[in-house]
C-alpha positions in Angstrom: 45.9 14.7 77.6 45.8 18.5 79.2 45.7 21.0 75.3 47.5 24.4 75.3 44.3 26.2 74.9 45.1 28.7 78.0 48.0 30.6 76.4 45.4 31.6 73.5 42.0 30.9 75.5 39.4 33.5 75.2 36.2 33.3 77.8 32.9 32.9 77.5 30.0 34.1 79.7 30.0 30.5 80.8 33.4 29.9 81.1 33.7 33.3 83.0 31.1 32.3 85.6 32.6 29.1 85.9 36.1 31.0 87.0 34.1 33.2 89.9 32.8 29.8 91.6 36.7 28.0 91.3 39.7 28.5 88.9 40.4 25.5 88.8 37.1 24.7 87.3 37.7 26.8 84.8 40.9 25.3 84.1 40.1 22.0 83.2 37.2 23.1 81.3 39.6 25.0 79.1 42.0 22.6 79.4 40.3 19.7 79.1 37.2 20.0 77.3 36.8 16.2 76.4 36.6 15.0 80.2 34.0 12.6 81.1 32.8 14.8 83.8 31.3 17.7 81.0 29.5 14.7 79.5 26.1 16.1 79.9 23.5 14.0 81.9 20.2 13.5 80.4 19.2 15.4 83.0 21.2 17.8 82.6 20.6 17.7 78.4 16.7 17.9 79.3 16.9 20.7 81.1 19.0 22.9 78.1 16.5 21.6 75.6 13.8 23.1 78.0 15.9 26.0 78.4 16.0 26.7 75.0 12.2 26.4 74.2 11.7 28.8 76.8 14.7 31.2 75.1 13.1 31.0 72.1 9.1 31.7 73.5 10.5 34.6 75.1 11.3 36.4 72.0 7.5 36.2 70.8 7.3 38.6 73.9 9.5 41.1 72.9 8.0 41.2 68.8 10.3 42.4 65.7 13.9 41.7 66.2 16.1 39.5 64.1 17.7 36.2 64.8 21.3 35.6 64.5 20.5 32.0 63.5 23.9 30.3 63.4 25.2 27.6 65.6 26.7 28.8 68.8 29.4 27.5 68.7 30.3 29.3 65.4 31.2 32.3 67.8 33.2 34.8 65.1 30.7 34.5 62.7 27.8 35.1 64.8 29.6 38.5 65.9 30.0 39.2 62.2 26.4 38.4 62.0 25.3 40.7 64.4 27.8 43.6 63.7 26.2 43.6 60.4 22.5 43.7 61.9 23.0 46.4 64.1 23.4 48.3 60.4 20.0 47.9 60.1 19.0 49.0 63.5 16.1 46.6 64.2 13.9 46.8 67.4 15.5 43.8 68.8 18.1 41.5 68.6 17.9 37.4 69.6 20.8 35.9 70.7 23.3 38.6 69.2 27.2 38.0 70.1 29.8 40.3 70.7 34.1 39.8 71.3 35.8 42.4 73.5 38.6 41.8 76.5 39.0 38.8 74.6 35.5 37.5 76.3 32.5 36.7 74.0 29.2 37.0 75.2 25.8 36.1 73.6 22.8 38.0 74.6 19.2 36.3 74.9 17.8 39.9 73.9 19.1 42.9 73.0 16.5 45.5 72.6 16.5 48.8 71.3 16.0 51.7 73.2 12.4 53.2 73.9 11.2 56.1 71.3 14.1 55.0 68.8 16.6 55.9 71.5 20.2 54.9 70.9 20.7 53.0 74.1 20.4 49.6 74.7 18.5 46.6 77.5 20.4 43.5 77.6 17.5 40.8 78.6 18.7 37.9 79.9 16.4 35.0 79.9 16.1 32.3 82.9 14.1 29.3 82.6 13.9 29.7 86.5 10.9 30.9 88.5 12.6 33.3 90.4 15.2 36.2 90.1 18.5 34.2 91.7 21.6 35.9 93.0 24.0 34.4 90.2 22.1 35.8 87.6 23.8 39.2 88.2 27.2 38.5 87.1 25.7 36.6 84.3 24.0 39.6 83.2 27.6 42.0 84.2 30.1 40.6 82.0 27.4 40.9 78.8 27.0 44.6 79.7 30.8 44.9 80.2 31.8 43.0 77.1 28.9 45.4 75.2 30.3 48.3 76.8 33.8 47.1 75.8 32.4 46.8 72.2 31.1 50.4 71.7 28.0 49.5 72.6 25.9 51.7 74.6 24.1 50.1 77.0 21.4 51.7 79.5 19.4 48.9 81.6 20.0 45.1 82.1 16.8 43.1 82.7 16.3 39.1 83.9 13.5 37.9 81.9 12.4 35.0 83.7 9.2 32.4 84.0 6.5 33.3 86.1 5.2 30.8 88.7 1.8 32.1 89.0 1.0 31.9 85.5 -1.5 28.8 84.4 -2.2 27.1 81.4 -3.7 28.2 79.1 -3.3 31.5 79.5 0.0 31.9 79.3 0.1 35.7 78.6 1.7 36.1 81.6 4.7 33.5 81.3 7.5 35.8 82.2 8.4 38.5 84.1 11.3 41.4 83.3 13.0 42.2 86.6 15.1 45.5 86.0 18.5 45.0 87.8 20.6 47.6 86.3 21.4 48.6 89.5 22.6 45.7 90.9 24.3 44.9 87.5 26.3 48.3 87.7 27.8 47.1 91.0 28.7 43.8 90.2 30.5 45.7 86.8 33.3 47.1 89.6 35.2 44.0 89.5 34.5 42.0 86.4 37.6 43.5 84.4 40.1 42.3 87.3 38.0 39.2 87.2 38.6 39.0 83.7 42.3 39.4 83.8 42.9 37.1 86.5 41.0 34.2 84.9 43.2 34.8 81.5 46.5 35.0 83.5 45.9 31.5 85.2 44.5 30.3 82.0 47.7 31.2 81.1 49.5 28.8 83.6 49.5 25.1 85.2 46.8 23.8 86.7 45.9 26.5 90.1 46.0 25.3 93.4 42.6 25.9 95.0 41.6 24.4 98.7 38.2 22.5 98.6 35.3 24.7 100.4 32.0 25.5 100.5 32.0 27.4 96.7 32.8 23.5 95.6 28.6 23.2 95.4 27.9 27.3 95.2 26.3 28.2 93.7 25.9 24.8 91.5 27.4 21.5 92.3 30.8 21.4 90.5 31.2 18.8 87.7 34.8 18.2 89.5 33.4 17.6 92.8 35.3 14.1 92.7 37.9 15.1 91.8 38.9 17.4 94.6 37.1 15.9 97.2 38.6 12.2 97.2 37.3 10.9 100.1 37.9 8.1 102.5 34.6 5.8 103.2 32.8 6.9 106.0 33.7 10.8 105.3 32.2 12.9 108.0 30.2 14.5 104.9 28.6 11.8 104.4 26.6 12.2 108.0 23.4 12.7 107.4 22.6 16.0 105.5 25.5 17.8 107.3 26.6 21.4 106.1 29.6 21.8 104.2 30.7 24.5 106.5 30.5 21.7 109.7 32.2 19.6 107.5 35.2 22.1 107.1 35.6 22.7 110.5 35.1 18.7 111.2 38.2 18.7 108.7 40.2 21.8 110.6 40.0 20.1 113.9 41.2 16.9 112.6 38.3 14.8 112.0 38.0 13.6 108.4 35.8 10.1 109.0 33.1 9.4 111.2 35.8 7.1 113.3 37.6 10.0 113.9 35.0 11.9 115.8 35.4 12.2 119.6 33.2 9.8 121.8 32.2 13.2 123.5 31.0 15.0 120.5 27.0 17.0 120.7 25.0 15.1 118.3 21.6 15.1 116.7 20.3 11.8 117.5 20.2 10.6 113.5 24.2 11.3 113.6 24.6 9.8 116.8 22.9 6.4 115.1 24.9 7.1 112.2 28.2 7.0 114.0 27.0 4.3 116.2 26.4 1.8 113.4 29.0 3.2 111.1 31.8 2.7 114.4 30.5 -0.6 115.2 29.8 -2.2 111.7 26.6 -3.5 112.6 23.0 -2.1 112.0 21.1 0.0 114.3 17.6 -0.6 115.2 15.6 1.9 118.0 13.2 0.4 120.2 10.8 3.1 119.3 10.8 1.4 115.6 7.5 -1.2 117.0 5.9 1.9 118.1 7.0 3.6 114.9 5.2 0.8 112.9 1.8 0.4 114.3 0.4 3.0 111.9 1.0 0.4 108.9 -2.1 -2.1 109.8 -3.4 -3.8 106.8 -5.2 -4.1 104.2 -2.3 -2.0 102.5 -1.6 -0.1 99.2 1.9 0.9 98.2 1.9 4.0 95.7 4.3 5.6 93.9 4.3 8.3 91.4 6.2 9.4 88.8 6.3 13.1 87.1 7.2 15.2 84.6 8.3 18.6 84.8 8.0 21.5 81.5 9.1 24.5 81.7 6.3 26.3 79.9 3.4 24.0 80.8 0.8 22.3 78.0 -2.1 21.1 80.6 -4.9 23.2 82.0 -4.1 24.6 85.5 -0.3 23.4 85.3 2.3 26.3 86.2 5.7 26.5 84.4 8.2 23.0 86.5 5.1 22.3 87.9 5.6 18.1 89.0 3.0 16.6 86.9 2.2 13.2 88.2 2.1 10.8 84.8 2.7 7.2 86.1 1.9 5.2 89.0 3.0 1.9 90.6 0.7 0.1 93.5 0.9 -3.1 94.9 -2.4 -3.9 96.9 -2.5 -6.4 99.5 -5.4 -8.9 99.6 -7.2 -10.6 102.5 -4.8 -14.0 101.8 -2.2 -11.5 102.2 -0.6 -12.0 98.5 -0.3 -8.7 96.2 -1.5 -7.6 93.2 0.4 -5.2 90.7 -1.7 -2.1 89.4 -0.2 0.8 87.0 -0.7 3.0 84.6 1.5 5.3 82.5 1.1 8.1 80.2 2.5 7.1 76.6 1.4 10.3 74.3 0.7 13.7 75.0 -3.1 14.0 75.6 -3.6 15.4 78.9 -2.9 12.2 81.5 -4.5 13.2 84.4 -8.1 12.0 83.7 -7.1 8.4 83.0 -4.8 7.9 85.6 -6.4 9.7 88.3 -9.3 6.8 87.7 -6.7 4.3 87.3 -5.1 5.2 90.9 -8.8 5.3 92.6 -8.9 1.9 91.4 -6.3 0.7 92.9 -6.4 2.4 96.2 -9.6 2.3 97.0 -9.7 -0.5 99.5 -6.9 0.2 101.3 -7.3 1.2 104.8 -3.8 2.9 104.8 -1.9 3.6 101.6 2.3 3.6 102.0 4.2 5.8 100.7 7.9 6.9 100.7 8.6 10.6 100.9 5.2 10.9 101.1 4.5 14.5 100.9 5.5 13.9 97.4 2.4 11.8 96.6 0.3 13.6 99.0 1.0 16.9 96.6 0.5 14.4 93.5 -2.6 13.2 94.3 -3.9 17.1 95.2 -2.6 17.8 92.1 -4.3 15.4 90.4 -7.7 16.2 92.3 -7.6 19.4 91.2 -7.6 18.6 87.9 -10.2 16.1 87.8 -13.0 17.5 90.0 -15.4 14.3 89.6 -12.9 12.4 91.2 -11.9 15.4 93.9 -13.1 13.5 97.0 -11.7 9.6 96.5 -8.6 10.9 95.4 -8.3 13.5 99.0 -9.5 10.3 100.8 -6.4 8.2 99.3 -4.0 11.1 100.5 -6.0 11.2 104.1 -4.9 7.3 104.4 -1.1 8.0 103.6 1.6 6.6 105.7 5.2 7.4 105.1 8.1 4.5 105.6 11.1 8.1 105.0 11.1 9.0 108.8 10.2 5.2 110.4 13.6 4.5 108.9 15.2 7.6 109.1 13.7 8.0 113.2 14.9 4.0 113.9 16.9 2.4 111.5 20.7 3.0 110.8 23.4 1.0 108.6 26.4 1.5 107.6 25.7 1.3 103.8 23.3 4.0 103.6 26.3 6.5 103.1 24.4 9.1 105.2 21.4 9.3 102.5 17.7 8.4 103.6 16.8 7.4 99.7 15.1 4.4 99.2 18.1 3.5 96.4 20.4 3.8 99.2 18.0 1.9 101.9 16.8 -0.7 99.7 20.2 -2.8 99.2 21.2 -2.5 102.5 18.2 -3.8 104.0 16.8 -5.9 101.2 20.6 -7.5 99.5 18.2 -9.6 97.5 16.3 -6.6 95.9 17.9 -3.2 94.5 18.2 -1.6 90.9 20.8 -2.0 89.7 19.8 -4.5 87.4 16.8 -2.3 85.9 17.6 -0.4 82.2 16.0 3.3 83.9 17.3 3.3 87.9 16.9 6.2 89.2 13.8 9.1 89.2 15.5 12.2 87.2 15.9 9.6 84.3 12.6 8.2 85.0 11.0 11.7 84.1 13.5 12.6 81.5 12.5 9.4 79.6 8.7 9.6 80.3 8.5 13.3 78.8 10.7 11.6 75.9 7.8 8.6 75.3 4.8 11.1 75.4 6.4 14.2 73.5 8.3 12.2 71.0 7.2 8.5 71.3 5.1 9.1 68.5 8.7 9.2 66.1 10.1 6.2 67.7 10.6 2.6 65.9 7.3 0.4 67.5 10.3 -1.9 69.0 11.8 1.2 70.7 8.9 2.1 72.0 7.4 -0.3 73.4 11.4 -1.1 75.4 11.6 2.5 76.5 7.8 2.3 78.2 8.4 -0.8 79.6 11.8 0.5 81.1 9.8 2.9 82.5 7.0 0.5 83.7 9.9 -2.1 85.7 11.4 1.4 87.4 8.0 2.6 89.4 7.3 -1.2 89.6 10.4 -1.7 91.7 10.1 1.4 93.5 6.8 0.2 95.2 7.4 -3.9 95.3 10.8 -1.7 97.5 8.1 -0.4 99.9 6.5 -4.0 100.2 9.7 -5.3 101.5 11.3 -2.8 103.3 7.9 -2.9 105.8 8.8 -6.7 105.9 12.1 -6.2 106.9 11.6 -3.7 109.7 8.7 -6.1 110.8 11.6 -8.7 110.7 13.4 -6.2 113.2 11.4 -6.0 115.9 12.1 -8.1 118.9 15.3 -9.3 116.9 17.5 -10.3 119.7 20.6 -10.1 117.3 20.7 -7.4 114.6 23.1 -8.4 111.3 26.1 -7.7 111.0 27.5 -5.9 108.6 
């Protein structure tokens, strides 16, 4: 049941930004705060947690301030505590909160001007590696609220992670960029935007048509509510731009079935349309030639990685994907497969032991099969940099990589792919007996988050829980490498087949 919050709703910085993207999204966020779409995924929770770590670390680079140490939801108490702290005139405030114009704003770092000047600077801390356009209105609404509350704000900055920083030297972990000019420009529209959002919240659900704003700057959590799409909607065409989808819809083409036969399409889209409209798997004659590079003995290699905002290991950068687990199926002379695996389950640098295990597993292979091989190539490159004693062997494995993804993308389409060539979509369509639904962990983002938990929080778990989590991660990674074995078998079975399977 929707709430009646709109009549007395106040905005917050996050609400304001949601409203800039879409009034309907903001209305749902305010009136249906318990909506299932707003339950954060494990991946999003991990981003929040790492963002909090970044915010805490940033305070060390603007020292001497006072922390408004109250829970984020105690907004009125935080506002009162901020007012009291300002009377003491500290050089900086962390997590200060303000209320004006029916809008709350929490400021990561509020810095007193140089030399004791009365003016302040607003510093917005971002756990990203660069300044982004959407950061400007984020800072602008803060400056607006502070000025409306009587505070003299003279400068605005975004403090983001430095992609050139390398552990262990974290002295340059952050970059501070002055965005005062851009924020002053954005401020011109903020009062009217706030007023429009507050008026809207006091009324019924607004009618907002779907469009590019649904995914920019972020995917709206309510996307599925608005985009009620029939099967094989034109948006499922492989990597189609939202702009092109809207053009097709405006021309009356809602689904792939509606597209005219004389429409000019890319080769992949044409194959997708053929498969969907015929209800059959489509395989190109060129598939046979594409498989000639997969002669054995083969190894089928899959890595799992973690990405840490604040690097912990030598040579690592912020948010660098670091390999911490692998699974590999190798083909013996008898044709039988042997499984190799390794997983990090503690906070120590996993790369030396991981590199050694990978070299041992892949050493005898003529070719090493991957799915989206650029990812595995980058993992091998990182391992070579971290473990120079094994660099030659790791580079040799990288030189043997062959990629199964483009073979499928350029030659095969099944209606059940749904416009995606992700292995999670391709495997159940081509090998129905093998999928991911039976696994406790069945997709990569969750695996990455759970790997972090195993590595850094495993010592606090009960032994049974830790063992269960470890096995779930091993099973997921093993499924990825075994999936490539079965996909290659399926593709070879398609070569020369006169009858394609019916959908």
